C-alpha positions in Angstrom: -86.9 -25.1 44.7 -84.1 -27.6 44.5 -85.1 -28.6 41.0 -85.3 -25.0 39.9 -81.8 -24.2 41.3 -80.1 -27.1 39.7 -80.0 -25.7 36.1 -78.5 -22.4 37.5 -75.8 -24.3 39.3 -75.0 -26.2 36.1 -74.8 -23.0 34.1 -72.5 -21.4 36.7 -70.1 -24.4 36.6 -70.0 -24.7 32.9 -67.7 -21.8 32.1 -65.2 -22.9 34.8 -65.0 -26.4 33.3 -64.6 -25.0 29.9 -61.8 -22.7 31.0 -60.0 -25.6 32.7 -60.2 -27.7 29.5 -58.9 -24.9 27.4 -55.9 -24.3 29.6 -54.8 -27.9 30.0 -54.0 -28.6 26.3 -51.9 -25.5 26.0 -49.9 -26.6 29.1 -49.4 -30.1 27.7 -48.3 -28.8 24.2 -45.9 -26.3 25.8 -44.4 -29.0 28.0 -44.1 -31.4 25.0 -42.5 -28.6 23.0 -39.9 -28.0 25.7 -39.3 -31.7 26.0 -38.7 -31.9 22.2 -36.3 -29.0 22.2 -34.3 -30.5 25.1 -34.3 -33.9 23.5 -33.1 -32.6 20.1 -30.4 -30.6 21.8 -29.2 -33.6 23.7 -29.3 -35.9 20.6 -27.4 -33.2 18.6 -24.8 -32.8 21.3 -24.1 -36.5 21.8 -23.9 -37.0 18.0 -21.4 -34.2 17.6 -19.4 -35.5 20.5 -19.1 -38.9 18.9 -18.0 -37.3 15.6 -15.5 -35.2 17.5 -13.9 -38.1 19.4 -13.7 -40.2 16.3 -12.0 -37.2 14.4 -9.4 -37.0 17.2 -9.0 -40.8 17.0 -8.5 -40.6 13.3 -5.9 -37.9 13.8 -3.9 -40.1 16.1 -4.2 -43.1 13.9 -3.0 -41.1 10.8 0.0 -39.7 12.6 1.0 -43.2 14.0 0.8 -44.7 10.5 2.9 -42.1 8.8 6.3 -40.6 9.2 4.9 -37.2 10.1 7.0 -35.8 13.0 4.3 -33.3 14.0 2.5 -33.7 17.4 -1.3 -34.4 17.4 -2.2 -30.9 18.6 -0.5 -29.4 15.5 -2.9 -31.0 13.1 -6.1 -29.4 11.7 -8.1 -32.6 12.2 -7.5 -32.7 16.0 -8.4 -29.0 16.4 -11.6 -29.6 14.4 -12.5 -32.5 16.7 -11.8 -30.3 19.7 -14.1 -27.6 18.3 -16.9 -30.1 17.7 -16.4 -31.6 21.2 -16.9 -28.2 22.8 -20.0 -27.5 20.6 -21.5 -30.9 21.5 -20.9 -30.4 25.2 -22.6 -27.0 25.0 -25.6 -28.6 23.3 -25.9 -31.3 26.0 -25.4 -28.6 28.7 -28.2 -26.4 27.3 -30.6 -29.4 26.9 -30.9 -29.7 30.7 -32.5 -26.3 30.9 -35.4 -27.3 28.7 -36.3 -30.9 29.4 -36.5 -32.9 32.7 -33.3 -34.6 34.0 -34.8 -38.1 33.7 -35.4 -37.6 30.0 -32.0 -36.1 29.1 -29.7 -38.6 30.8 -30.8 -41.8 29.0 -30.3 -40.1 25.6 -26.6 -40.6 26.0 -27.2 -43.9 24.2 -27.1 -41.8 21.0 -23.3 -41.4 21.6 -22.9 -45.2 21.7 -25.0 -45.7 18.6 -23.1 -43.0 16.6 -19.7 -44.4 17.8 -20.6 -47.9 16.6 -21.7 -46.7 13.2 -18.8 -44.2 12.7 -16.3 -46.9 13.9 -17.4 -49.1 10.9 -17.8 -46.4 8.2 -15.5 -43.5 9.1 -12.6 -45.3 10.8 -13.0 -48.2 8.3 -12.3 -51.0 10.7 -11.5 -54.2 8.9 -13.4 -57.4 9.3 -13.4 -60.9 7.8 -16.6 -62.1 6.1 -16.9 -65.0 8.5 -16.9 -62.7 11.5 -19.5 -60.3 10.1 -22.6 -62.3 11.2 -21.0 -63.1 14.6 -20.1 -59.5 15.3 -21.8 -56.8 13.3 -25.3 -58.2 13.1 -25.7 -58.0 16.8 -24.3 -54.5 16.7 -26.9 -53.4 14.2 -29.7 -55.1 16.2 -28.4 -53.2 19.2 -28.5 -49.9 17.3 -32.1 -50.7 16.3 -33.1 -51.4 19.9 -31.4 -48.3 21.2 -33.2 -46.2 18.6 -36.6 -47.7 19.7 -35.8 -47.1 23.3 -34.8 -43.5 22.6 -38.2 -43.0 20.8 -40.1 -44.4 23.8 -38.1 -42.2 26.1 -38.9 -39.0 24.2 -42.6 -40.0 23.7 -43.3 -41.1 27.3 -40.8 -38.9 29.1 -41.9 -36.9 32.2 -43.5 -33.5 31.6 -42.7 -31.7 34.8 -41.5 -28.2 34.1 -40.7 -25.4 36.5 -38.5 -22.3 36.4 -35.0 -22.9 37.7 -35.0 -20.0 40.0 -32.9 -19.7 43.2 -36.0 -20.1 45.4 -37.1 -23.3 43.7 -33.7 -24.9 43.8 -33.2 -24.0 47.4 -36.6 -25.5 48.2 -35.7 -28.7 46.5 -32.3 -28.8 48.1 -33.7 -28.7 51.7 -36.6 -31.1 51.1 -36.6 -34.2 53.2 -36.8 -36.7 50.3 -33.6 -35.3 48.8 -31.9 -35.1 52.2 -32.7 -38.7 52.8 -31.5 -39.7 49.4 -28.2 -37.8 49.9 -27.7 -39.5 53.2 -28.1 -42.9 51.6 -25.9 -42.0 48.7 -23.1 -40.7 51.0 -23.1 -43.9 53.0 -23.0 -46.1 49.9 -20.2 -43.9 48.4 -18.1 -44.1 51.6 -18.5 -47.9 51.8 -17.6 -48.4 48.1 -14.6 -46.0 48.5 -13.4 -47.9 51.6 -13.5 -51.3 49.8 -11.9 -49.8 46.7 -9.0 -48.0 48.5 -8.4 -50.2 51.6 -9.5 -53.7 50.4 -8.3 -53.3 46.8 -11.7 -54.2 45.4 -10.9 -53.1 41.9 -14.0 -54.6 40.4 -15.6 -52.8 37.5 -19.0 -52.6 39.2 -17.4 -50.9 42.3 -15.5 -48.3 40.2 -18.4 -47.5 37.9 -20.8 -47.3 40.9 -18.5 -44.6 42.3 -18.7 -42.9 38.9 -22.5 -43.2 38.8 -23.0 -41.7 42.3 -20.7 -38.8 41.4 -22.4 -38.4 38.0 -25.9 -38.2 39.6 -24.8 -35.1 41.5 -23.1 -33.7 38.4 -26.3 -33.9 36.3 -28.4 -32.5 39.2 -26.1 -29.4 39.5 -25.8 -29.1 35.7 -29.5 -28.8 35.3 -29.6 -26.2 38.1 -26.8 -24.1 36.6 -28.1 -24.3 33.1 -31.6 -23.5 34.1 -30.6 -20.5 36.1 -28.5 -19.2 33.2 -31.4 -19.5 30.8 -33.8 -17.8 33.2 -31.2 -15.0 33.6 -31.0 -14.6 29.9 -34.8 -14.3 29.7 -34.7 -11.3 32.0 -35.0 -12.6 35.5 -31.5 -12.4 36.9 -30.5 -15.4 39.0 -26.7 -15.1 39.2 -26.9 -13.1 42.4 -28.2 -16.1 44.4 -25.5 -17.9 46.4 -27.1 -21.3 45.4 -25.9 -20.7 41.9 -22.3 -20.6 42.9 -22.7 -23.6 45.3 -24.2 -25.6 42.4 -21.4 -24.5 40.1 -18.6 -25.5 42.5 -20.3 -28.9 43.1 -20.7 -29.4 39.4 -17.0 -28.8 38.7 -15.8 -30.9 41.7 -17.9 -33.9 41.0 -17.0 -33.8 37.3 -13.3 -33.8 38.1 -13.6 -36.8 40.5 -15.8 -38.6 38.1 -13.2 -38.2 35.4 -10.5 -39.5 37.8 -12.4 -42.7 38.6 -13.2 -43.2 34.9 -9.5 -42.9 34.0 -8.6 -45.5 36.6 -11.3 -47.8 35.2 -10.0 -47.4 31.7 -6.6 -48.6 32.8 -8.0 -51.9 34.2 -10.9 -52.8 31.9 -11.9 -52.7 28.3 -13.6 -49.6 27.0 -16.6 -51.6 25.7 -17.3 -52.9 29.2 -17.0 -49.4 30.7 -19.4 -48.0 28.1 -22.2 -50.6 28.6 -22.0 -51.0 32.4 -21.3 -47.4 33.0 -24.3 -46.3 30.9 -26.7 -48.6 32.7 -25.5 -47.7 36.2 -25.1 -44.0 35.5 -28.6 -43.7 33.9 -30.3 -45.6 36.7 -28.7 -43.6 39.5 -29.2 -40.3 37.6 -32.9 -41.0 37.0 -33.4 -41.8 40.7 -31.6 -38.5 41.6 -33.7 -36.5 39.2 -37.0 -38.1 40.4 -36.0 -37.3 44.0 -34.6 -33.8 43.6 -36.7 -32.3 40.8 -39.7 -34.6 41.3 -39.8 -35.4 37.6 -42.5 -38.1 37.8 -44.9 -36.1 40.0 -48.4 -36.2 38.4 -47.5 -38.8 35.8 -49.8 -41.8 35.3 -48.8 -45.4 35.6 -48.9 -46.0 31.8 -46.4 -43.3 31.0 -44.0 -44.4 33.8 -44.2 -48.0 32.7 -43.5 -47.1 29.0 -40.7 -44.8 30.1 -39.1 -47.7 32.1 -39.6 -50.0 29.1 -37.8 -47.5 26.9 -34.9 -47.5 29.4 -34.7 -51.3 29.4 -34.7 -51.5 25.6 -32.0 -48.8 25.4 -29.9 -50.7 28.0 -30.2 -53.9 26.0 -29.3 -52.1 22.8 -26.2 -50.5 24.3 -25.2 -53.9 25.7 -25.5 -55.6 22.3 -23.5 -52.8 20.6 -20.6 -53.0 23.0 -20.7 -56.8 23.5 -18.9 -57.9 20.4 -16.5 -55.0 20.1 -12.9 -56.0 19.7 -10.8 -55.8 22.8 -7.6 -53.8 22.5 -4.4 -55.6 23.3 -2.0 -53.4 25.3 1.5 -53.3 23.8 4.3 -54.4 26.2 7.6 -52.8 25.3 9.7 -55.1 27.5 10.0 -58.8 27.9 7.3 -60.4 30.0 8.7 -63.1 32.3 5.8 -65.5 31.9 6.2 -65.4 28.1 9.6 -67.2 28.4 9.5 -71.0 28.1 10.2 -72.8 31.4 9.8 -69.7 33.5 7.3 -69.5 36.3 4.6 -66.8 36.3 6.2 -63.7 37.8 3.2 -61.4 37.6 2.0 -59.6 40.7 -1.6 -58.5 40.4 -1.4 -58.5 36.6 1.8 -56.3 36.4 4.6 -58.0 34.6 8.2 -57.9 36.0 10.1 -55.6 33.7 13.8 -54.7 33.4 15.2 -51.6 34.9 16.3 -49.3 32.1 18.8 -47.5 34.3 20.8 -50.6 35.2 22.7 -52.8 32.8 23.5 -55.5 35.4 20.3 -55.8 37.5 17.8 -57.3 35.0 14.4 -57.2 36.6 15.9 -55.9 39.9 14.2 -53.2 42.0 17.3 -51.1 42.4 20.3 -50.1 40.3 23.4 -52.0 41.3 25.9 -50.3 39.0 26.9 -47.7 41.5 27.5 -50.2 44.3 31.0 -51.7 44.9 31.9 -55.0 43.4 31.6 -56.8 46.7 27.9 -56.0 47.0 26.8 -57.7 43.7 23.8 -60.0 43.9 26.0 -63.1 43.3 28.0 -62.7 46.5 28.0 -65.7 48.7 26.9 -65.4 52.3 29.7 -64.8 54.8 30.1 -67.5 57.4 32.5 -67.1 60.2 33.9 -70.2 61.9 36.0 -70.3 65.0 38.7 -73.0 64.9 39.8 -74.4 68.2 43.0 -76.2 67.1 45.7 -75.5 64.5 45.4 -78.8 62.9 42.0 -78.2 61.5 42.2 -77.8 57.7 41.2 -74.4 56.2 37.9 -74.0 54.4 38.0 -74.8 50.6 37.3 -71.1 49.8 38.7 -67.9 51.2 36.2 -65.7 53.1 36.5 -62.0 52.6 35.2 -59.7 55.3 34.5 -56.1 54.4 33.5 -53.2 56.5 30.6 -50.9 55.6 33.1 -48.1 55.0 34.6 -50.0 52.1 
């Protein structure tokens, strides 16, 4: 009886297995198609952003090198750059709605690649023949490595896709892995902020870690907002959920604070260091946040995860080589630096040169203006010493001491 029932059991299970096989390729192809759309949008957005920033840079350079009295915002080149900048940001923003967060974030290496190539061709930066091998060969090698890393990221990126509805985002927001991750991130952020503000730890790693922690929350909220907008456009309205506006407020707030710390870092360090270190730290923290919040790598096999990590490492190395040999900009000092004068001791305080006060003609390098003070309070006044003489025969001091009251 058992032998007679076994063929029936096999015949009954065959249609189920066939149906499962027929559904799986359709799901994989659909996921890969969405990944490709999101990756292409991100690449397009970062490329357009690089062109826009270089257009605006070209506008400033052209005005500085000519006698044109117009402001930069009155030129067509600057406005064209602004339009392309908005278009590129919209492309990057919409890419988060199609592809996983862990795939979109590393693709910002395209912006570094495009800036390096445009800086040589479009801006026409000059170089000497003897410096070409030392500088630009490493840059081109870095571009090649970054392109290889980008290809690996797109090919072996995570395929987790779900509708960005209010219920799904709320469920992810209150999950215990993300709550634990948020607790650790808040503690690290507070410690770094304490050392940065109170202990004056103005190290580039500290500042860019603050930027990366804020940026991870920015990209998490950007994906939620962009995904809910796309789902609403498709017919399932999600804008009436309170979680949408919570994510929108968090996105704007973290982006503003992130820009503030980036501005402080740009005042202290070179832009090439900020680009390379910031890309590595921001990408690493953002991938961790995406894997924790959206569970990007759930169901992925070990080979795909390892190849994705290898693509990230190759992209990191490429960006580092691109920015490593970039010329450092020398800030222009409009006043005389005290340590540049021969025979003068270094008068810098934490890297800030002592500069003359423009409001005062007498007090060179002083902290306060002395022109409005009476003549008796000039910095060259000798200290007043009062002596009591017991006898009349004691000779008078060699100089006459003047005593003045505060009213004078």
